[in-house]
C-alpha positions as CSV (number, residue, x, y, z in Angstrom):
1,M,-79.0,-4.8,-23.0
2,A,-76.1,-2.9,-21.3
3,N,-75.7,0.8,-21.2
4,T,-73.4,1.6,-24.0
5,K,-71.2,4.4,-22.5
6,K,-70.9,2.6,-19.1
7,L,-69.9,-0.6,-20.8
8,M,-67.3,1.0,-23.1
9,T,-65.9,3.0,-20.2
10,N,-65.4,-0.1,-18.1
11,V,-63.9,-2.1,-21.0
12,A,-61.5,0.8,-22.0
13,N,-60.4,1.2,-18.4
14,T,-59.8,-2.5,-17.9
15,L,-57.8,-2.9,-21.1
16,G,-56.0,0.4,-20.8
17,L,-57.4,1.8,-24.0
18,N,-58.2,5.4,-25.1
19,L,-61.9,6.0,-24.8
20,D,-63.4,8.3,-27.5
21,P,-65.3,11.3,-26.1
22,S,-68.5,9.9,-27.7
23,G,-68.2,6.9,-25.4
24,Y,-69.0,4.5,-28.3
25,F,-65.5,3.2,-29.1
26,S,-62.0,2.9,-27.8
27,S,-58.6,2.1,-29.3
28,G,-55.0,1.7,-28.3
29,N,-52.1,-0.7,-27.8
30,Y,-52.8,-3.9,-25.8
31,N,-49.8,-6.2,-25.2
32,G,-48.1,-4.9,-28.4
33,Y,-51.2,-5.1,-30.6
34,T,-53.2,-2.2,-32.0
35,I,-56.8,-2.9,-31.2
36,I,-60.2,-1.3,-31.6
37,V,-63.3,-2.0,-29.5
38,N,-66.6,-0.4,-30.5
39,T,-70.3,-0.8,-29.9
40,L,-73.5,-0.8,-32.0
41,S,-76.3,0.7,-30.0
42,S,-79.9,1.6,-30.0
43,Y,-81.4,4.3,-27.7
44,G,-78.2,4.2,-25.6
45,A,-78.2,0.5,-25.1
46,A,-75.5,-1.7,-26.7
47,T,-76.8,-4.2,-29.2
48,K,-73.3,-5.5,-30.2
49,V,-69.7,-5.1,-29.2
50,E,-67.0,-5.5,-31.8
51,F,-63.3,-6.1,-31.3
52,R,-60.8,-5.6,-34.1
53,I,-57.2,-6.8,-34.3
54,T,-54.8,-7.7,-37.2
55,A,-52.5,-10.7,-37.4
56,F,-49.8,-11.9,-39.7
57,N,-47.3,-14.7,-39.4
58,P,-44.0,-13.6,-41.1
59,A,-42.5,-17.1,-40.7
60,T,-45.2,-18.8,-42.7
61,N,-46.4,-15.7,-44.6
62,T,-50.0,-16.5,-43.6
63,T,-52.9,-15.0,-41.9
64,L,-55.5,-16.7,-39.7
65,N,-57.5,-19.4,-41.3
66,S,-61.0,-20.9,-40.7
67,A,-59.6,-23.5,-38.3
68,N,-58.0,-20.8,-36.2
69,I,-61.2,-18.8,-36.2
70,T,-63.3,-21.8,-35.1
71,E,-60.8,-22.6,-32.3
72,L,-61.1,-19.0,-31.0
73,I,-64.9,-18.9,-31.2
74,N,-65.3,-22.3,-29.5
75,T,-62.9,-21.5,-26.7
76,I,-64.4,-18.2,-26.0
77,N,-68.0,-19.5,-26.0
78,S,-67.1,-22.5,-23.8
79,N,-65.7,-20.1,-21.2
80,T,-68.5,-17.5,-21.4
81,R,-71.8,-18.8,-22.6
82,K,-73.2,-20.3,-25.8
83,H,-73.3,-18.0,-28.8
84,F,-71.6,-15.2,-26.9
85,C,-69.2,-14.4,-29.8
86,N,-68.7,-14.8,-33.5
87,A,-65.8,-13.9,-35.7
88,T,-64.9,-13.1,-39.3
89,I,-61.6,-12.4,-41.0
90,Q,-60.8,-10.3,-44.1
91,N,-57.2,-10.2,-45.3
92,C,-55.3,-9.7,-42.0
93,L,-58.2,-8.1,-40.1
94,L,-59.9,-10.3,-37.4
95,T,-63.3,-8.9,-36.2
96,I,-64.9,-10.6,-33.2
97,S,-68.5,-9.6,-32.2
98,F,-69.9,-10.1,-28.7
99,V,-73.5,-10.3,-27.6
100,P,-73.8,-7.7,-24.8
101,N,-76.3,-9.4,-22.6
102,G,-76.1,-10.1,-18.8
103,K,-75.0,-8.1,-15.8
104,M,-72.5,-5.4,-16.4
105,E,-69.6,-6.7,-14.2
106,A,-69.8,-10.2,-15.7
107,L,-70.2,-8.8,-19.3
108,V,-67.1,-6.6,-19.0
109,Q,-65.1,-9.5,-17.6
110,N,-66.2,-11.8,-20.4
111,I,-65.4,-9.3,-23.1
112,C,-62.0,-8.3,-21.6
113,N,-61.0,-12.0,-20.9
114,S,-62.0,-12.9,-24.5
115,I,-59.8,-10.1,-25.9
116,A,-56.9,-11.2,-23.7
117,Y,-57.3,-14.8,-24.8
118,V,-57.3,-13.8,-28.5
119,V,-54.1,-11.7,-28.0
120,N,-52.4,-14.5,-26.1
121,Y,-53.3,-17.0,-28.7
122,L,-51.9,-14.8,-31.5
123,Q,-48.7,-14.3,-29.6
124,S,-48.3,-18.0,-28.9
125,Q,-48.7,-18.8,-32.6
126,N,-46.2,-16.1,-33.6
127,Y,-48.7,-13.8,-35.2
128,I,-47.7,-10.1,-35.2
129,P,-49.9,-6.9,-35.7
130,C,-50.0,-5.6,-39.2
131,D,-51.7,-3.3,-41.7
132,E,-55.0,-5.0,-42.6
133,I,-54.6,-4.5,-46.3
134,S,-50.9,-5.0,-47.1
135,G,-49.6,-7.0,-44.1
136,R,-46.9,-4.4,-43.4
137,T,-46.0,-4.3,-39.8
138,E,-44.6,-0.9,-38.9
139,N,-46.2,2.5,-38.0
140,L,-49.7,1.0,-37.4
141,V,-52.6,3.2,-36.5
142,A,-56.3,2.7,-35.5
143,A,-58.4,4.8,-37.9
144,V,-61.9,5.5,-38.9
145,I,-62.5,5.6,-42.6
146,A,-66.0,6.7,-43.9
147,G,-67.5,5.7,-40.6
148,N,-65.8,2.2,-40.5
149,F,-63.0,1.2,-38.2
150,H,-59.6,0.0,-39.6
151,I,-56.1,-0.9,-38.6
152,L,-53.6,0.5,-41.1
153,D,-50.1,1.6,-41.4
154,S,-49.2,5.2,-42.3
155,I,-48.7,4.4,-46.0
156,S,-52.2,2.9,-46.4
157,Y,-53.8,5.6,-44.3
158,N,-52.1,8.4,-46.3
159,D,-53.0,6.7,-49.6
160,I,-56.7,6.4,-48.6
161,S,-56.8,9.9,-47.3
162,K,-55.4,11.3,-50.5
163,N,-57.9,9.3,-52.6
164,F,-60.8,10.5,-50.5
165,S,-59.7,14.1,-50.8
166,Q,-59.5,13.8,-54.5
167,A,-62.9,12.1,-54.7
168,Q,-64.4,14.8,-52.4
169,Q,-63.1,17.6,-54.6
170,Y,-64.5,15.9,-57.6
171,E,-67.9,15.5,-56.0
172,H,-68.0,19.1,-55.0
173,S,-67.4,20.0,-58.6
174,I,-70.5,18.1,-59.7
175,K,-73.6,20.3,-60.1
176,E,-76.9,19.1,-58.7
177,N,-79.0,17.9,-61.6
178,F,-82.4,19.3,-60.6
179,A,-84.3,17.9,-63.7
180,A,-83.0,14.4,-63.1
181,G,-83.6,14.7,-59.4
182,I,-87.2,15.7,-59.9
183,I,-87.8,12.6,-62.1
184,G,-86.2,10.5,-59.4
185,G,-88.2,12.1,-56.7
186,I,-91.5,11.5,-58.6
187,L,-90.6,7.9,-59.3
188,G,-89.8,7.4,-55.6
189,S,-93.0,9.1,-54.5
190,L,-95.0,6.7,-56.7
191,V,-93.7,3.8,-54.6
192,G,-95.0,5.7,-51.6
193,V,-98.3,6.3,-53.4
194,L,-98.6,2.6,-54.0
195,C,-97.9,1.7,-50.4
196,I,-100.4,4.3,-49.1
197,V,-103.1,3.1,-51.4
198,I,-102.6,-0.6,-50.6
199,I,-102.6,0.0,-46.9
200,G,-105.5,2.5,-47.2
201,Q,-107.7,-0.2,-48.9
202,L,-107.2,-2.3,-45.8
203,N,-108.7,0.6,-43.8
204,Y,-105.4,1.6,-42.2
205,V,-103.1,4.5,-42.1
206,A,-99.7,3.1,-41.2
207,V,-96.4,4.7,-40.2
208,I,-94.7,2.4,-42.7
209,S,-96.4,4.0,-45.6
210,G,-95.2,7.4,-44.6
211,I,-91.7,6.1,-44.1
212,V,-91.7,4.5,-47.5
213,M,-92.9,7.7,-49.1
214,G,-90.3,9.8,-47.4
215,Y,-87.4,7.3,-47.9
216,A,-88.2,6.6,-51.6
217,T,-88.7,10.2,-52.6
218,F,-85.5,11.5,-51.0
219,S,-83.4,8.5,-51.9
220,L,-84.3,8.5,-55.5
221,Y,-84.0,12.3,-55.8
222,H,-80.4,12.0,-54.4
223,K,-79.6,9.1,-56.7
224,F,-80.8,10.8,-59.8
225,A,-79.5,14.3,-59.0
226,K,-76.1,13.0,-57.7
227,K,-76.3,15.3,-54.7
228,I,-79.0,17.0,-52.6
229,S,-79.0,20.7,-51.6
230,W,-81.5,22.7,-49.6
231,I,-83.3,23.5,-52.9
232,G,-83.4,19.7,-53.6
233,I,-84.9,19.2,-50.1
234,V,-87.6,21.7,-50.8
235,I,-88.4,20.1,-54.2
236,C,-88.7,16.7,-52.5
237,F,-91.1,18.0,-49.9
238,V,-93.2,19.6,-52.6
239,I,-93.3,16.4,-54.6
240,M,-94.2,14.5,-51.4
241,C,-97.0,16.8,-50.4
242,A,-98.6,16.6,-53.8
243,M,-98.3,12.8,-54.0
244,I,-99.7,12.3,-50.5
245,Y,-102.8,14.4,-51.5
246,F,-103.0,12.3,-54.7
247,S,-102.8,9.1,-52.7
248,V,-105.6,10.0,-50.4
249,Q,-107.7,11.1,-53.4
250,I,-107.1,7.7,-55.0
251,N,-108.1,5.9,-51.8
252,Y,-111.4,7.7,-51.5
253,A,-112.1,7.4,-55.2
254,I,-111.8,3.7,-54.9
255,W,-114.1,3.7,-51.8
256,L,-116.7,5.6,-53.8
257,V,-116.5,3.1,-56.7
258,R,-116.9,0.2,-54.3
259,T,-119.8,1.9,-52.4
260,F,-121.8,3.2,-55.4
261,S,-122.1,0.9,-58.4
262,D,-123.0,3.6,-60.8
263,V,-119.8,5.6,-60.2
264,N,-116.7,5.0,-62.3
265,F,-113.2,5.6,-61.0
266,F,-112.5,8.8,-62.9
267,D,-115.8,10.4,-62.0
268,A,-115.3,9.5,-58.4
269,F,-112.5,12.1,-58.0
270,S,-115.0,14.9,-58.8
271,Y,-117.5,13.5,-56.3
272,I,-115.1,13.7,-53.3
273,P,-115.6,17.4,-52.6
274,Q,-119.4,16.9,-52.8
275,M,-119.2,13.9,-50.4
276,K,-117.2,16.1,-48.0
277,D,-119.9,18.7,-48.1
278,F,-122.7,16.2,-47.8
279,S,-121.3,14.0,-45.0
280,S,-119.4,15.3,-42.0
281,E,-118.3,11.8,-41.2
282,F,-116.8,11.4,-44.7
283,A,-115.1,14.8,-44.4
284,S,-113.7,13.9,-41.0
285,A,-112.3,10.6,-42.1
286,Y,-110.8,12.1,-45.3
287,N,-109.1,15.0,-43.4
288,S,-107.9,12.6,-40.7
289,D,-106.3,10.3,-43.3
290,L,-104.7,13.2,-45.1
291,I,-103.2,14.7,-41.9
292,L,-101.9,11.3,-40.7
293,N,-100.3,10.6,-44.0
294,Y,-98.6,14.0,-44.0
295,V,-97.4,13.5,-40.5
296,F,-96.0,10.0,-41.1
297,S,-94.5,11.0,-44.4
298,I,-92.8,14.0,-42.9
299,A,-91.4,11.8,-40.2
300,G,-90.1,9.3,-42.7
301,A,-88.6,12.1,-44.8
302,A,-86.9,13.6,-41.7
303,L,-85.4,10.3,-40.8
304,T,-84.2,9.7,-44.4
305,L,-82.8,13.2,-44.7
306,A,-80.9,12.8,-41.4
307,N,-79.4,9.6,-42.6
308,L,-78.5,11.1,-46.0
309,L,-76.8,14.1,-44.4
310,Q,-75.0,11.9,-41.9
311,A,-73.8,9.6,-44.7
312,N,-72.6,12.5,-46.7
313,K,-70.8,14.0,-43.6
314,I,-68.8,10.8,-43.0
315,K,-68.5,9.7,-46.6
316,Y,-64.9,11.0,-47.0
317,E,-64.0,11.2,-43.3
318,T,-60.6,9.9,-42.3
319,K,-59.3,10.1,-38.8
320,I,-56.5,8.5,-36.8
321,L,-57.8,7.3,-33.4
322,N,-54.7,6.6,-31.4
């Protein structure tokens, strides 16, 4: 996979677009069309390149159809390589995605040539740039709305910004429902408990169980409480820590029942401390499982929390790019 920032810099320079300081997307006017080029990446390497453009034919009052899309895809793929690109259209917005594999120079050339071909095709068929929602053709801007890229006119952009502002004000007025959040957090943590116990019975302590515990606890707390504050974060961690301890207790209680035929499940819980005192091997395994489950769950919680905070940050974001 290609280096994201290097790839985007080369594409932006070749097409004469404005490269965002992040290095992950560029936008601007290309041969009379407002376009956006962005990447999806993982660890600094591009996994997909996306190209957005709008098109409307005023003479026929139509947008691109499936036959047009097929023609574009087949032509680009025949001149690059098999399965290099794919395309979708929604209203007036055409989105073409490229597979960013191969040497940098050839990849940049293929992407830029493909974009040039699409623009030339639209011009030859009398399609003009437009607002992706209404089809209006004046005062177009490239914009990011809630983390997604759009090509809009000033009317649509202002309407969306106004609606987002009102929604954001309403959300800020909502109080965090701690009681409902606690219920949601407990329900989510039970999913994590189930995962830890099932994997534990296979004699494993897996990262996935911790991720499930963290994700389910925080996600359901947020869903039930409607929002999450630092108090909510602390509540989730307390619930998680209690449930992880409970999960490990269940795992070792089941082990005792399987090992000793005269021990029932409920009595097994009271025997765990005795077994830890009696057998250093048992105590070591128990403590190791408990620590690993805490580590994995905290990692899962941190990842989930970061995603939640990022989602909340861009939830009402509106920004003109060019």
